C-alpha positions as CSV (number, residue, x, y, z in Angstrom):
1,M,8.7,16.3,2.1
2,I,11.0,13.2,2.6
3,T,11.8,10.3,0.5
4,S,15.0,7.6,1.3
5,T,16.7,5.3,-0.3
6,F,19.2,2.4,0.7
7,V,22.5,2.6,-0.9
8,K,24.1,-1.1,-0.5
9,S,27.7,-0.3,-1.0
10,K,27.5,2.0,1.8
11,K,25.2,0.4,4.3
12,A,23.4,3.7,4.6
13,Y,20.5,5.3,3.4
14,K,20.2,8.7,1.3
15,V,17.9,10.8,2.3
16,S,16.6,13.6,0.0
17,F,14.0,16.7,1.4
18,E,12.0,18.5,-0.4
19,L,10.4,22.5,0.7
20,A,7.4,23.9,-1.6
21,Q,8.5,27.3,-2.6
22,E,5.1,28.6,-1.5
23,R,5.6,27.9,1.9
24,V,8.6,30.1,2.7
25,G,9.0,32.2,-0.5
26,A,11.7,32.4,-3.7
27,D,15.1,32.9,-3.0
28,R,15.6,32.3,0.7
29,D,18.4,30.2,2.5
30,V,16.7,27.0,3.6
31,R,18.5,24.3,5.7
32,V,17.4,21.1,7.5
33,L,18.8,21.2,11.2
34,G,18.2,18.4,13.0
35,N,19.6,15.7,15.4
36,F,22.0,14.4,13.0
37,N,24.0,17.7,12.9
38,D,23.5,18.8,15.7
39,W,20.8,21.8,14.9
40,S,24.0,23.5,13.8
41,W,23.2,26.2,11.1
42,D,26.4,25.9,9.8
43,Q,26.4,22.3,9.2
44,G,22.8,22.1,8.0
45,V,21.8,20.3,4.8
46,K,21.4,23.6,2.5
47,L,19.2,23.3,0.0
48,S,19.0,24.6,-3.5
49,S,16.2,26.6,-5.6
50,G,14.2,24.9,-8.5
51,K,10.8,24.2,-10.2
52,N,10.1,22.2,-7.7
53,G,11.1,24.2,-4.7
54,Y,14.0,24.1,-2.4
55,T,15.7,20.8,-2.5
56,G,18.4,18.8,-1.2
57,A,19.8,15.1,0.3
58,T,22.1,13.8,2.9
59,E,23.4,10.7,3.9
60,L,22.4,8.5,7.0
61,T,23.0,5.5,9.0
62,P,19.8,3.5,10.4
63,G,17.9,5.2,13.1
64,T,15.2,7.6,14.0
65,Y,15.8,11.3,13.6
66,Q,14.2,15.0,14.4
67,F,14.7,17.5,12.0
68,R,13.0,21.0,10.7
69,Y,13.3,23.4,8.0
70,L,15.4,26.8,8.9
71,V,14.5,29.7,6.7
72,D,17.3,32.1,6.5
73,G,18.3,31.9,10.1
74,H,15.0,32.9,11.7
75,H,12.0,31.4,10.7
76,W,11.5,27.8,11.4
77,A,9.1,25.2,8.8
78,N,7.9,21.6,9.6
79,D,7.3,18.6,7.1
80,D,3.6,17.8,6.8
81,T,4.5,14.4,5.3
82,V,6.8,12.8,8.0
83,D,5.6,9.3,10.1
84,S,5.1,12.0,13.8
85,Y,6.2,14.9,15.6
86,S,7.3,15.0,19.2
87,D,7.8,18.2,21.8
88,S,11.0,20.0,21.0
89,G,10.7,21.2,24.5
90,H,10.6,24.9,23.1
91,G,7.0,25.5,22.8
92,S,7.3,23.9,19.2
93,T,7.3,20.3,17.5
94,N,9.8,18.5,15.8
95,C,9.2,16.2,12.8
96,C,10.2,12.9,13.1
97,F,11.2,9.5,10.6
98,T,12.8,6.4,10.9
99,L,15.3,4.4,8.6
100,D,15.3,0.7,9.1
101,E,18.1,-1.5,9.3
102,V,18.6,-3.8,6.5
103,K,19.2,-7.3,6.9
104,E,22.1,-9.1,4.1
105,D,20.8,-11.6,2.8
106,K,23.5,-14.2,3.5
107,S,21.8,-17.5,2.1
108,T,24.0,-19.2,-0.5
109,D,22.4,-20.3,-3.8
110,K,21.7,-23.8,-3.9
111,K,22.3,-25.9,-7.2
112,P,19.6,-27.1,-8.9
113,A,18.9,-30.6,-8.3
114,A,19.7,-32.5,-11.4
115,K,16.6,-33.8,-13.1
116,K,16.5,-37.7,-13.7
117,S,16.0,-39.0,-17.2
118,A,12.6,-41.0,-17.3
119,A,13.5,-44.8,-18.5
120,K,11.7,-45.7,-21.5
121,K,9.4,-48.0,-21.3
122,P,9.7,-51.0,-24.0
123,A,7.6,-51.0,-26.8
124,A,4.4,-53.0,-26.3
125,K,4.9,-55.8,-28.9
126,K,1.2,-56.4,-30.9
127,A,0.3,-59.4,-30.1
128,T,-0.5,-61.1,-33.4
129,A,-3.5,-63.0,-34.5
130,K,-3.2,-66.9,-34.2
131,K,-5.4,-68.3,-37.3
132,D,-6.9,-71.8,-36.2
133,D,-6.1,-74.5,-38.3
134,A,-9.2,-76.2,-38.6
135,I,-11.7,-74.8,-40.0
136,E,-15.4,-75.5,-38.9
137,A,-17.9,-76.7,-41.4
138,A,-21.0,-74.9,-41.9
139,T,-23.6,-77.6,-42.7
140,S,-26.7,-75.9,-41.1
141,A,-30.1,-76.2,-42.6
142,P,-31.6,-72.3,-44.3
143,A,-33.8,-71.2,-41.4
144,S,-37.6,-72.2,-42.4
145,K,-39.5,-69.0,-40.0
146,P,-40.5,-65.9,-42.1
147,V,-38.6,-62.8,-41.1
148,V,-40.5,-60.3,-38.9
149,T,-39.6,-56.4,-39.2
150,P,-40.5,-54.6,-36.7
151,K,-42.7,-52.1,-36.4
152,A,-41.7,-48.6,-36.5
153,T,-42.1,-46.6,-33.2
154,A,-42.9,-43.3,-32.9
155,K,-40.2,-40.3,-32.1
156,K,-41.2,-38.7,-28.8
157,K,-40.7,-34.7,-29.1
158,P,-38.1,-33.6,-26.8
159,A,-39.3,-32.3,-23.8
160,A,-39.7,-28.5,-24.1
161,K,-37.0,-26.4,-22.1
162,K,-38.4,-24.2,-19.2
163,P,-37.4,-20.8,-19.4
164,A,-34.6,-19.9,-16.8
165,A,-35.8,-18.4,-14.0
166,K,-34.3,-15.1,-13.7
167,K,-32.5,-13.6,-10.4
168,P,-33.3,-10.8,-8.9
169,A,-31.0,-7.6,-9.8
170,T,-29.2,-7.4,-6.4
171,K,-28.4,-3.5,-5.8
172,K,-24.6,-2.9,-5.2
173,A,-23.3,-1.8,-2.0
174,A,-22.1,1.4,-1.6
175,K,-18.4,2.5,-1.2
176,A,-17.7,3.7,2.2
177,K,-16.6,7.7,1.4
178,T,-12.5,8.1,2.1
179,D,-10.5,11.2,2.1
180,D,-6.9,12.1,2.1
181,L,-6.5,12.4,6.0
182,K,-2.5,13.9,5.3
183,K,-3.8,17.0,4.1
184,I,-4.7,17.3,7.6
185,E,-1.5,19.2,9.3
186,G,0.0,16.8,11.4
187,V,-1.1,14.2,10.1
188,G,1.4,11.8,8.4
189,P,1.3,9.1,5.9
190,K,2.1,6.2,9.0
191,I,-0.6,8.1,11.3
192,A,-3.1,8.2,8.5
193,G,-2.6,4.4,8.0
194,L,-3.5,3.8,11.8
195,L,-7.0,6.0,11.6
196,N,-8.4,4.2,8.6
197,E,-7.5,1.2,10.7
198,A,-9.3,2.2,13.4
199,G,-12.2,3.0,10.8
200,I,-12.2,6.9,10.6
201,N,-11.4,7.0,6.4
202,S,-12.8,10.7,5.9
203,F,-12.6,14.4,6.9
204,A,-16.6,13.7,8.5
205,E,-15.0,10.9,10.9
206,L,-12.1,12.9,12.0
207,A,-14.0,15.5,12.8
208,K,-16.7,13.6,14.7
209,A,-13.8,11.5,16.6
210,S,-13.4,11.8,20.4
211,E,-10.0,12.8,21.8
212,K,-9.8,9.6,23.5
213,Q,-10.0,7.9,20.3
214,L,-7.6,9.6,19.0
215,A,-5.3,9.2,22.0
216,D,-5.9,5.4,21.9
217,V,-5.3,5.3,18.1
218,L,-1.5,7.3,19.0
219,Q,-1.2,4.6,22.4
220,K,-1.6,1.6,20.5
221,A,0.6,2.8,17.8
222,G,3.8,2.5,20.2
223,A,6.1,5.1,21.7
224,R,7.2,7.3,18.5
225,F,4.1,8.3,18.0
226,R,2.6,8.9,21.1
227,L,4.1,11.9,21.5
228,A,1.9,13.4,18.3
229,Q,0.0,16.8,18.7
230,H,-3.8,16.0,17.6
231,D,-5.4,19.1,19.4
232,T,-6.6,20.5,16.1
233,W,-7.0,17.7,13.6
234,Q,-10.8,18.0,14.8
235,E,-11.2,21.1,14.0
236,Q,-9.3,21.1,10.7
237,A,-11.2,18.0,9.2
238,T,-14.2,19.9,10.2
239,L,-13.5,22.7,7.8
240,A,-12.3,20.2,5.1
241,A,-15.1,18.4,5.2
242,N,-17.3,21.1,4.9
243,G,-15.1,22.2,1.6
244,K,-14.1,25.4,2.9
245,M,-10.7,24.4,2.2
246,D,-9.5,27.9,1.8
247,E,-10.0,28.9,6.2
248,L,-8.3,25.5,6.3
249,K,-5.5,27.0,4.7
250,K,-5.9,30.2,7.2
251,L,-5.8,27.5,10.0
252,Q,-2.6,25.5,9.1
253,D,-1.0,29.0,8.3
254,T,-0.9,29.4,11.8
255,L,-0.2,26.2,13.0
256,K,2.8,24.2,13.8
257,G,3.1,20.7,13.0
258,G,-0.9,20.4,13.7
259,K,-0.3,22.5,17.0
260,K,-1.1,26.1,17.8
């Protein structure tokens, strides 16, 4: 697989390559050849053998690149995690990936506006109660009417609350099955995303997809993906959908970038 990290100080990407040892065997001379080193064995990126397989790195500026792994100077191998593949013109396919241009942020930092201090409101003066100078004399006669006591009214009992009606339980919608379509040789992360957008999320759905449907997915994706080979995707997906992973691996060992 390949990973990339943009180094701002160099305005370039550090691109790392990794190839599993089980793909080519142990103690091999593995190099990365591509259009960034004129497909030269001598100038190829030499990969070191370790516990994670063969690894190595190089620096590349933004752009679109093609490459393949060359083992011991005569055996070619492809990477199954790249964006897409293209026809090499020699009966094989090349791995493709793109490093996007990184735009520098030229915006100047603006100083935050000073907060205006809230004006303090003057404390409201408490109104002072004025005492009346004149005192009214109470000269009214005592009441002669008997005091009538009100009758005690019976307390009404609160109405009993009706039990809330239970809502019928709704069945949870079953989740649609999804599979890792990148297990199909020739399908990289970007193409897997395009297939998902087209409603193809499982091996079974990919196996039933028509040639026209797959071609339309790649056509709409742009020039980078139109040359991707999908001749064996349905055959591979059928084996994967039926759980025949050993047979799938045997088939993939005979493929180059998903093509026979």
